[in-house]
N, C-alpha and C positions, 0 to 999 in steps of 0.2 A: 448523809449521816450514816455511820456504820450501824450494823444490826445490834440493837441493845442486848438481845438474848446472848449473842456470841460474846460481846464484851463482858457481860456479867459472868459468863462461864470462864472466860480467860482470867478475869479478876479473881474468881474463886480459886482457880488452879494455882495462881501465883501467891496466894496468901500463905505466908510462912517461908516461901522460897525467894521472895523479892523483899529486901530490907536494906537498911543503911549498911554500907560496906560491900554490898554485892555489886557486881558489874554485869549488866545485862545487854544483850544484843537484840534489837527489834528490826527484823529484816523486812524490807519493802513496806514501810510503815504507813504509806498513803498519806492521809490527812493528819496523822500523828496522834490519833485518839489513844491507841494502845501504848505508844511511847510515853505519852503524858500520864496515863494510868500507872505505868510501871515506875515512872519518875516520882509520882506522888507517894510511893512507899519509902522514899529516901534512897533508893538504889541509884547507882550511876548508870545511865542508859546511853548506848550508842544506837542511833537510828539510821537506817539506810533507805535509799530509794533508787530506782533505775535511772530517773532523770535528776533534775536539780531538786534540792531540798532546802527550804527556808528555815529560819529559826523557829524551833518548837517550844522553847521555854528553858528555864533553869534546870540544870542537871542532865540535859540531853545534848550529846554531841552528834551533829548531823553530818552524814557522809553521803553525798550524791554520786551518781554514775556507777552504781554497783549492780552488775548483771549477775543474777543468781544462778544462771546456767554455767558460770565459770567459777574460778577460784575466788574465795572471799579474801578481801585485802586485810586480813588480820592474822596475827601470830597464832601458833598452836597453843591450845590450853589457856586462853586469856579471858574467857567469859565463864561466869557462874551459871548463866542461863541464856537460852535463845528462844525468842518468840517469833512465831510465823502465823499471822492471822489472815485466813482466806487468801492465801498466796500460792500454795503448792500446786493447786489445780490449774495455774497459769504457766507453770514452769515445764519446759520441754525436757530438761535433763534432771529428773527428780532424784535419781540415784546419786548423781554428782552433788546435788544440794545436800542430801542427807549425810553423805560422806564428809562434806565440808563443815556442816554443823557439828558433827562428832569431832572433827579435828580441832575446831576453835573452842570447844567446851573443855572445862577443867574436869578431872575425875570427879564423879558424883554430881556433875552439873545436870541441869534440867533443861529439857526442850519441850515447848508447848506448840502444838500445831492444830489449827482448826481448818476444816474443809467441809464442803457439802457432803452430807451423809447419803451416798448412793445406795447404801444397804438397808435403809429403813424400809419397813414393809410396804408402804405406799409406793416408794420408788421401785421396788422389785415388781410390783403389779403393773405399774406404769410401763416398765420395760417389756413385760410380757405382752401388753396390748399395743404398744406404740414403738418399741425399740429404743426409747429414750429414757434416761435416768434422771433423778433429781439433780438439778444443777445444769442440765443440758436437755431441756424439754423439746427442743426443735433443732434442726441443723444450724451449725455455726454460720454467722452472717459472712458472706463471701467478700464483702468489702473490707474485712479485717484480715490482715496477714496472720500467720500462726503465732507470731510473737505478741500479738495484741488481741487475739480472739478470746473472749471470756470463757473460762471453765473448759477449755478445749482438752486439757489433760487430767480429767477427773480420776481420782485415785481411790480404789477400794481400801478399806481398813486392812485387809489381810495382806495387800501389797505393801502398805506402809509398815506393817508389823514385820514383814520379811526384810525390808531395807533396814529398819531399826536393828533387827537381830544381827545382820551381817556387818553393821558398823558400830557395834558395841553399845547399843542403846536398848533399854528394857522398858516396855510399856508398864506403867504403874496404875493408871486410872483413866477412865473415860468420863467426860462431863457432858451432860445433856444441855441442849439449847431449847429452842421452841418445840413444843409437842402439840400437834394438831389432832383433831378428832379422827381423821381417816386412818392413820397408822395404828392408833389404839384399837379402833374397830376391827381392822383387818388382822391385827396381831391376835386378838381374842378369837377370831374366827378360824384362823389358819395355823395357829401355833402348833397344835399336835402334828399336823401334816408336815409342817416345816421341820420340826424336830426329827421326825421319822426319816424323811428323805435326807436330811443333813447327816444323821447318824449313819445311814447306809453309804452315802457318797463320800463323806469326809473321814469316817472312822473305820468302818468295816471293810471298805474297799482298799484301804491302805495296808500293805503287807509288811512294810518296814516298821518294826516296833519302835525305833527311835523317832521316826517321822510321825508315827501314830500319836506319840506323847505330845509332840508339837501341835498336831492337829486338834487334840483335845483342848489345849490351851486356847487356840484360835477359836474353836467352836464355842467355848464358854464366853469369850468376848462377843462373838457374833449374836449370841442370844441374851446379851445384857440389854437393859432398858435403853441406854443411850443409843445403841446401834439399831435396835428394833424400831424405836419411836421418834428419835430426835431429828429435826430438820438438818442440823449440822452437828458434827462431832468435834469435840475438843479433846485432844489426846495429850496426856502427860507421860513423858518417858525420861529415864535417867541414864546417864553414862555409867556403865558398869565395868568397862575395861578400857585400857589405854590403846589407842590405835598405833 
């Protein structure tokens, strides 16, 4: 079963942007839980999967054999929204995927991406002491090739933000999922130090005034509650320019 906290956050994100008359794309939908959730809004849903994909229900067109490392088999500007739930951390060519998502989105279209939050406070401390982040707490199992290894391509929020920026997508909101005690405790304990060190490294050390303005935007996101505390993050972005 999928993580209910993630599904709840994704459902909240799509409230108001998934409705009758909208055409949505659910990439690598797995068991189809997110596709069914989107279809329940009355939207027309196209669901893809890397392998074969069986019937998922009314209002859902299933397309199998879609490799997200390559070109998506859809025309430019044909979807009002694209959903990607716990998938991007498995994708080798993430820049290609974001570029393709932007291509198939209509102007003002929405993209929703959820992924393990490697920047929550507990994850940062785990990395300090073990070298491993949330989502990859030990070495990848060597019986799995790179195309099948779970969470082998973990993505930091600021990397996703960078890709969005260059492909005409603007982050609008972050949604929290499950929040455990440990990140709350460590955030209270270390927040002043984290802020001081980040201010020095991210803002004061940057000499380019244009880049410094971008750094301020990213820093505000980095110190938001979802990024500091949440197990996984759900990111909502909107297409702001035509590719």
